[in-house]
C-alpha positions in Angstrom: 48.4 71.4 22.5 47.6 71.8 25.7 44.6 69.3 27.3 43.1 68.6 30.4 43.6 64.6 31.0 42.1 62.6 33.7 44.8 60.1 34.7 44.8 56.8 36.2 48.5 56.1 36.3 50.2 57.1 39.8 48.0 57.9 42.6 45.7 55.9 44.8 43.0 56.8 42.5 44.2 53.9 40.8 44.2 51.5 43.5 40.9 52.2 44.7 38.8 52.5 41.4 37.8 55.4 39.4 35.5 57.4 42.0 34.1 55.1 44.2 33.5 53.1 40.9 34.4 50.5 38.9 32.8 48.7 36.0 32.5 45.5 37.8 30.3 47.0 40.5 27.8 48.7 37.9 25.8 45.8 37.9 27.4 43.4 40.3 24.6 42.0 42.8 26.6 42.4 46.0 29.3 44.9 46.8 31.4 44.4 50.2 28.9 41.4 51.3 26.0 43.9 50.8 23.0 43.5 48.0 22.9 45.9 44.9 19.2 46.5 43.4 18.8 47.6 39.5 15.7 46.8 39.3 13.0 49.4 39.5 10.5 47.4 40.7 12.2 46.4 43.8 12.6 50.0 45.1 11.0 49.8 48.3 8.5 52.6 48.9 9.9 55.7 50.6 8.9 59.1 51.8 11.6 62.0 52.1 11.4 64.7 54.5 9.7 67.7 53.5 12.0 70.7 52.6 9.5 73.0 53.1 8.7 72.5 56.8 10.7 74.0 59.7 11.6 71.6 62.7 9.1 73.7 64.7 6.0 72.5 62.1 5.7 76.0 60.5 5.5 75.7 57.0 8.3 77.9 54.5 6.7 80.0 51.6 9.0 82.1 50.9 12.7 83.1 50.4 13.1 84.7 53.2 12.4 82.3 55.9 14.2 79.5 53.7 17.3 81.3 53.8 17.1 82.6 57.5 15.2 79.6 59.1 15.1 76.4 57.2 18.2 76.5 55.1 20.5 76.7 58.4 18.4 74.1 59.7 19.5 71.7 57.3 23.3 73.2 57.2 23.4 72.1 61.0 22.4 68.7 60.0 24.4 67.9 57.0 27.3 69.0 58.6 27.2 67.4 61.9 25.1 64.0 60.3 27.0 63.8 56.8 29.8 65.2 55.8 31.7 66.6 58.7 31.8 69.9 60.4 35.1 72.1 59.2 37.0 74.2 61.3 37.1 78.3 60.5 40.0 79.1 58.3 43.3 80.4 59.6 43.4 83.8 60.9 46.2 84.4 58.2 46.6 82.4 55.1 49.9 82.9 53.1 50.2 82.5 49.1 53.5 81.7 47.1 52.9 82.8 43.4 56.0 81.0 41.9 54.8 81.3 38.1 53.0 84.8 37.2 52.8 84.8 33.3 54.0 82.1 32.1 53.1 81.9 28.0 50.6 79.0 26.9 48.5 78.2 24.0 50.7 79.7 21.4 50.5 83.3 23.3 46.7 83.2 23.9 47.0 82.7 27.3 49.0 83.1 30.5 49.7 79.9 33.2 49.9 81.1 36.9 51.1 78.5 39.1 50.2 79.5 43.1 51.3 77.6 46.2 48.2 77.9 49.4 50.0 77.3 52.8 47.0 75.4 54.5 48.1 76.3 57.7 49.0 79.2 59.7 52.6 80.2 59.8 52.9 76.5 58.5 54.6 75.3 55.2 53.7 71.5 56.1 50.4 71.6 54.2 51.3 73.0 51.0 48.2 73.1 47.9 49.5 73.9 44.6 47.2 75.7 42.3 47.4 75.8 38.2 45.6 78.3 36.6 45.3 79.3 33.0 43.7 82.8 32.0 43.3 84.4 28.5 46.0 86.9 28.1 44.4 89.8 26.5 41.6 89.8 28.9 41.3 93.8 30.4 39.2 92.8 33.4 38.9 90.2 35.8 37.9 86.7 34.5 35.5 84.1 35.7 37.0 80.5 35.9 35.9 77.1 35.5 37.8 75.2 38.7 37.9 71.7 39.0 39.2 69.2 42.0 41.1 66.7 40.4 42.3 63.1 41.3 45.7 63.9 39.5 48.6 66.5 40.0 48.6 69.4 38.1 51.1 68.5 35.6 49.3 65.2 35.0 46.3 67.1 34.0 47.3 69.3 31.5 49.9 68.4 28.7 52.1 71.2 29.0 55.9 70.6 30.3 56.2 74.0 32.3 53.9 72.9 34.9 55.4 71.8 38.0 55.7 68.6 38.8 54.0 67.5 41.7 53.6 64.6 44.3 50.7 62.0 44.6 50.0 59.4 46.9 51.3 55.8 46.1 49.4 52.4 47.0 51.7 52.5 49.9 50.4 55.5 51.6 53.3 57.4 50.3 53.5 60.8 48.3 56.1 60.1 45.5 57.0 62.6 42.0 53.9 62.3 39.7 56.2 62.2 36.8 54.2 60.0 34.4 51.9 61.2 32.1 48.2 61.2 32.2 46.9 58.4 29.9 42.8 59.8 29.2 42.5 62.9 27.6 39.2 64.3 28.6 38.5 67.6 26.8 40.5 70.6 25.8 41.4 73.5 28.3 41.8 75.9 25.2 37.6 75.3 24.9 37.6 77.3 28.0 40.2 80.0 27.0 38.7 80.5 23.6 35.3 81.4 24.9 36.5 83.7 27.4 37.2 81.5 30.5 39.8 81.1 32.9 40.6 77.3 34.1 42.2 76.4 37.4 42.8 72.8 38.9 44.0 71.5 42.5 44.9 67.7 43.2 43.0 66.3 45.9 45.5 64.6 47.8 47.5 68.1 48.8 44.7 68.4 50.8 43.6 65.1 52.3 44.9 61.8 51.2 42.1 59.5 49.2 42.4 56.2 51.9 41.7 55.0 55.2 43.7 56.6 58.2 44.8 59.0 55.4 44.2 62.2 58.0 47.3 61.0 59.8 48.9 62.5 56.7 46.5 65.4 55.6 45.6 68.3 57.2 42.9 67.1 59.5 45.4 65.9 61.4 46.4 69.4 62.4 42.6 70.1 64.0 42.2 66.7 66.0 41.5 67.4 69.8 43.7 67.0 72.8 43.7 63.4 73.3 41.7 62.0 69.6 43.5 60.0 67.3 41.0 60.6 64.3 38.1 62.8 64.0 35.3 61.6 66.0 31.2 62.0 65.5 30.1 65.2 63.5 33.8 65.7 62.8 34.8 66.0 59.2 35.7 63.6 57.1 38.1 63.2 53.9 34.8 65.1 51.4 34.8 67.9 54.2 38.4 68.3 53.9 38.6 68.4 50.2 35.8 71.2 50.6 37.8 73.0 53.4 40.8 73.8 50.7 38.7 74.8 48.0 37.8 77.3 50.5 41.4 78.2 51.1 41.7 78.4 47.2 38.6 80.6 46.8 40.9 82.7 49.4 43.3 83.2 47.0 41.0 84.0 43.9 39.5 86.7 45.8 43.0 88.3 46.3 43.8 87.8 42.3 43.1 91.0 40.9 43.1 89.0 37.7 40.0 86.6 38.7 36.5 87.3 39.1 36.2 85.7 42.2 32.4 86.3 42.2 32.0 84.2 39.0 33.8 80.6 39.9 32.4 77.4 38.8 33.2 74.6 40.7 33.3 71.4 39.0 34.2 67.5 40.6 33.9 64.1 39.3 31.7 61.3 41.6 33.2 61.5 45.3 34.6 64.7 44.1 31.1 65.9 42.4 30.1 65.2 46.6 32.8 67.0 47.3 31.9 70.3 45.1 28.0 69.8 45.8 28.9 70.3 49.5 31.6 72.8 49.2 28.8 75.0 47.7 26.6 74.6 50.4 28.9 75.5 52.6 30.8 77.9 51.3 28.4 80.8 48.7 31.0 82.7 47.4 30.8 79.9 44.7 29.1 81.4 42.2 28.2 77.9 39.8 28.2 74.2 41.1 28.5 71.5 38.4 28.6 68.1 40.0 29.4 65.4 37.9 28.4 61.6 38.8 27.8 62.7 42.5 25.5 59.4 42.7 25.1 58.0 46.7 26.1 60.4 49.4 25.5 63.0 46.7 22.6 64.0 44.6 21.1 60.8 44.3 18.2 59.9 46.7 19.4 57.2 49.2 16.1 56.4 50.4 15.7 55.4 46.5 18.0 52.3 47.4 18.8 52.0 43.4 22.7 50.9 42.6 25.2 52.2 45.1 23.6 52.5 48.6 24.7 54.0 52.3 25.7 50.2 53.2 28.0 50.2 50.5 29.5 53.9 51.1 29.5 53.0 55.1 31.4 49.7 54.9 34.9 50.7 56.8 36.9 48.7 54.1 35.4 51.0 51.6 34.8 54.9 51.9 33.5 55.5 55.6 36.5 58.0 55.9 34.8 59.8 53.5 32.3 61.1 55.6 31.5 62.3 59.5 31.8 59.2 61.6 28.1 59.8 62.8 26.7 59.0 59.1 27.1 55.2 59.0 24.5 54.9 62.1 21.7 55.4 59.8 22.8 52.6 57.2 20.6 50.6 59.4 17.8 52.7 59.6 18.0 55.2 56.9 14.4 56.1 57.4 15.3 58.1 60.5 17.9 60.6 58.3 16.6 64.0 58.5 17.5 65.1 55.3 18.1 63.3 51.7 19.8 64.3 48.6 16.9 67.1 47.3 18.2 69.1 50.9 21.7 68.8 49.2 20.6 70.0 45.7 18.2 72.9 47.0 20.8 74.4 49.7 22.4 75.3 46.6 19.6 77.9 45.9 19.7 80.2 44.3 22.7 80.0 42.5 23.0 77.7 39.7 24.0 74.6 39.7 24.3 71.6 37.0 24.0 67.7 37.5 25.9 65.8 35.1 25.6 62.2 34.8 25.7 59.3 32.4 22.8 57.6 31.0 24.6 54.0 31.8 25.9 55.2 35.2 23.6 52.8 37.2 25.6 52.4 40.3 25.8 56.3 40.7 21.8 56.1 39.7 21.0 59.2 37.3 16.9 58.6 37.7 17.6 59.2 41.4 19.5 62.3 40.5 16.7 63.1 38.4 14.2 63.0 40.9 16.2 64.4 44.0 16.3 68.1 41.2 12.8 67.6 41.0 12.2 67.9 44.4 14.6 70.7 45.1 12.7 72.6 42.3 10.1 73.9 45.1 13.0 75.4 46.3 14.0 77.3 43.4 10.5 78.5 43.1 10.9 80.6 46.0 13.3 82.3 44.4 11.5 82.7 41.0 14.2 80.4 39.4 13.2 77.1 37.8 14.4 73.4 38.0 12.8 70.1 36.3 10.0 69.7 38.7 6.8 68.5 36.4 9.3 67.5 33.3 10.2 64.3 32.1 13.6 62.6 32.6 15.8 63.6 29.3 17.4 61.0 26.9 21.1 61.1 27.1 22.1 64.3 25.2 18.9 66.2 25.6 19.5 70.0 26.6 16.8 71.1 27.6 17.3 71.5 31.0 20.0 73.8 30.5 17.9 76.5 30.7 16.9 76.5 34.3 19.4 77.5 37.0 19.2 73.7 38.3 20.0 72.2 35.5 20.3 68.5 34.6 22.2 66.8 31.8 23.2 63.2 30.8 25.4 62.0 28.6 25.6 58.7 26.5 27.9 56.2 28.8 29.0 55.9 32.3 30.9 57.4 34.9 32.6 60.6 34.6 33.1 63.2 32.0 33.5 62.7 28.7 34.8 65.3 25.9 31.3 66.2 24.7 30.4 67.3 28.1 32.7 70.1 28.2 30.7 72.4 25.6 27.8 71.7 28.0 29.2 73.2 30.7 30.5 76.1 28.4 26.6 76.8 27.5 25.5 76.3 30.9 28.1 78.8 32.4 27.4 81.5 29.7 24.0 81.5 30.5 24.5 81.5 34.4 28.0 82.6 35.0 
């Protein structure tokens, strides 16, 4: 049986722990020399920036003002101060469909394999897409699209998938010829529900380690005289996000795919990535941000679990963000937005925040509180979120009825098999 997997076996994902997280950090008192708070009573008082006030002080009271005035303000700030500005797409982009209709799932699905070349007139930066579609569909198919820590052949148990390459601990690309070890779910669930499945390895876009830009896509966009991105220029999260937009460029050209109905999912740092992608590229219809935590959907000002100091430490994950971001680690109160702003910028499209009730490092309550605040913007569009709702218990699916949804499984960081029926339920309602 073909099954989706999460692998820890070969890539730098192993060396740098699962998605900027390890079990030892989940209850550690200090990380990288900085204190970690897990005491709700010790959270300092904080005030969130008002979502519905323009920079000129005027109030936002309708969806049009939000879309034309307030959202652009926030978009500019988030790009410049957190993730980094992305360059425009190439003037032309090329694709190579090297497998068009491979047989999969005992004839229930077809397998497609596509190389997207990320730079114009160059094959220096190939990104491989793996796609499965229901075989008998007579109309374009909506798809569940993931950005993965694993090469495509490690993400599924399918011997016909091209063996990819992954980054090793020494910063070299090596063949991904070891199998994955941790089965997460079954792709066939999606096929049986009428959805396609697509995945891409994040290392095909930009490596996940300090100075990885020397090997990834960002090196091609350095300005004259630069040796690394500066100030408001893109970090690795923005690079991954830019690559996902190039995948969407392909989806729009594939007549078998309904590019207007793509649900994008990522976990942890890739949860941050899909959140940012949904903000900067509204072509993605639905965002499923899993355990995105600090720098993603969890309120930074709450100072619970991982905080901006941990993210900005040069020995850890500073490279994932714009250089401007790190200055705020010492004066976060001056940050002109917070996680509620990121969630709100997806409106009115559907977004599901998925987390785990014991993932204290990523602060599931901080994500819920951010979603409550972001509900104010969804209400401008006549949609609902969890505002005025109690934080649900693990396994409670009651908040899947809102376009701004929230779900928490029993357990820790990442996805578990039981999350995928929840994703499908959300997709059936809103995709």
